C-alpha positions, 0 to 999 in steps of 0.5 A: 674439564680434562687437561686445562692444566696441559695434563689429564690426571688420572681422575679426569681420565676416569671421568672422561671414561664415564662420560664417553660411556654415558654418551655410548662411544664404543672403545674404539672410538674413545681410543682414537679420541685419546690418541690425539691426546696421548702426550697429555695424560699424566700416567703416559708422561710418568711412564715416558720419564720412567723409561729415560730413568727421570 
């Protein structure tokens, strides 16, 4: 699933959102879980690269 290659793609993030919804997780709980993996999200990595000018 997500982060098998040490990165969570946008598609994988959407799948995670769907699974969380089906499990009945509320947004604050999902956000707390995501916080533990924030450095693995492809979108976050891309934004940080842009911020550094790369």
